[in-house]
N, C-alpha and C positions, 0 to 999 in steps of 0.2 A: 320049466314049471317047478323045479326043485329049489330055485333060488330063493323064493319068498320064505318057505319053511326054514331054510338054512339061516336066513337073516333073522327070522324070529327067534331061532334057537340061540344065535349069537347074542341078541339083545337080552334074552332071558339070563344068559350066563353073565353078561356084563353088569346088569342092574344090581345084583348083590354086591359086586365089587365097588361100584360107584357109591352105593349106600354106605359101605364100610369106609371109603375114602373121605366122605364128607364128615366133618366134625360138628356135632350139635352146637348151637350158639351158646347154650347154657352148660356146656361141658366144663368140669372143674379144671383150673389151670394147673399145670405141672411144671415146677421149677426145673430148669435144665432142658426142657422140651419146648415149652411155650414162651418162656422168658428166662433171662439171666439177671441175677442181682449184680449191680455195679459195685465193684470193690471199693471205689472211692466215691460214694454217693454225694449228690448235691445238685440242685436245679441249675439250669442255665441262667435264670433270672430269679430274684427273690419271689417266693410264691405269693405273698401278700393275700393269703386266703384263697388262692386259686389252685387248681390241679393243673400241672403243666404237662403239656404234650409237645415234645420237640420232634421235628422231622429233620434229620441231618440228610441233606440232599446235595446233588451236584447237577448243574445245568447240562453238562456234557454226558451225564449218565443216562443210557437208554432206558434202564429200568425205572429211574425216577420220572422220566418223560411219560412212560406208559402208566405209571402209578398216579400221576398228578391229577387227572380228571376224577378218578375214583376217590382219591384222598381228599380233594377239595370238596367234593359233595358230602363226604363223611364229616369233615371238619366244620362245614357250614351248619350242621345239625347238632353240634356239641352244645351242651347246656352252658348257661352263663357263668357257672363256677369253674369252667375249664378254659384254659388259655392255650391256644395252639400257636406254636412259634416255629417257623421254618428257620433252620440254621444251615448256611452253606458250608459244605465240607472244604476246608482249606488244607488239602493234603500235599500242596506244593504244585509247581508248574501251572498248567492250565486251570487246575482246581482253584488256585489262589486268585488267578485273574478273574474268574467268574464269581468268586466270593466277593472280591472288590466290586465287581459290576453290580451284584445284588445289593450290597450295602450302600453303594452310591445311589442306586435307585430308591432305596429306603430313606436315605438322607434327604432326598428331594421330594419324597412323598408319593412315589409312583410304583413302589415295589409290588404291592398287592394287585394293582390294575394290570401290570405288565408281566406278572410272573408266568402265567400260562403261555403268553405270547413269546417269551424267550425260548421256552421249550419247543414251541412250534417253529420258530425261526431256525433253530439249530437242527432239529431232528426231522422236520417235515419239509420246510421250504428251502433250507440251505442258504438262507440270506445272512446268517452270521457264521463265522468260522469257529470250529471246535478248538483250534489251536491258534495262539498268537493273535488274539483279538486285540485291536488297537483302540485307543481312547476315542479316536475320531469315529470309528465304526460304532462303538457303543453310544456315543453322543448323538450320532445320526439316528440310531434306532430309538432312543428315548425321546428324541425330538417329537415323535408322533404322539407322545403323552403330554405335550405342552411344556417340556423342559428345554430351555435354550441350551445349545451345545456348551456354551461357556459355563453355565451353572452346573451342568452335569460333570464336566471335566474338572471343575474346581472341587466338587464333592469327591470325585473318584480319587483325586490326588491329596485329599485332605487328611489331617491327622485323626479326625473323628472316625472316618471309615476304616482306616488302618487299625485303630484300636478295636473296632467291632470284629474285624477279621481275626485279629490276634485272640480275642475272646472266644470266637467260634473254634479256632484251632485248639486252644487250650481245653475247651469242653470236649471236643472229639477225642483228644488224647487221653484226658482223664477218664472218660467213660469207655475208652477202648472200643470205639465204633469199628466194626470189622469191614464195613463198606457202606454203600448207599443203595437204596434208601434205608435209613434206620430210624426207628421210632423209640423214643425214650420217655418214660413216664416219671415225672417228679424227680428226675435225675437219679432214680433208684433202680428202675427196671428197664432192661433192654429187651424189646419185643423180638421174638424169633418168628416162627410161623412158616408154613409150607407154601403159602401163596399170599397175594395181596389181600384177598378176602380173609384169610386166616390171620394175617397181621392185624387187620382192623378188628376182627373178633376178639383177639387177645388184648389189644389196646383198650377196647371198650370194657372188657372184664377187669382190667387193671385199674381203669378209671373208677369203676364201681367199687372196687376194693379200697382204693384211696379215699373215696367219699365215705365209705362205711367206717374206716379207721379214724377218720377225722371226727366223726360223730360220736365216738366212744367217750 
């Protein structure tokens, strides 16, 4: 009979702690806590009047896989003046192999449609290998999206895809991305945050700041 009062007491103790842990959506941003200024700023692509949001991700990264559904839902609601760009992390080894895989899919026009499915194949289904993925395995996977194996393989080994991977690597090095997933606004601010929710809160606030600065 004493269990219920004890549980209620525990909940009453925890509620103020939970309230303190949650950061209000309109809380002012603090440099060094919520974001870092990039020492060598510059967008991944010319802004052309847009506010750029880059996510540096890795297909083999479990955190990126967990973040993907929430990030995709957030990105789908971004205003038309914001450009969301996934950039694969080319950190070497398997990272490079999957960066090539992503840009080959982009080259043949199926990257957006297949993006979530690659995470699922790697982290949930185990139908693609984390390490040493072959061109044949990738071509077979992307065949489900209407791409012939020959066309995909040609893109995978092409100069255009390699140049995109090189650009992704250079961007990650210049912005000093500490890991994945990483969100960068206009090539100027690296989002920090304590959780995925917090990262998106900070990203939204930085987008609002960039829009306000542009209107001055």
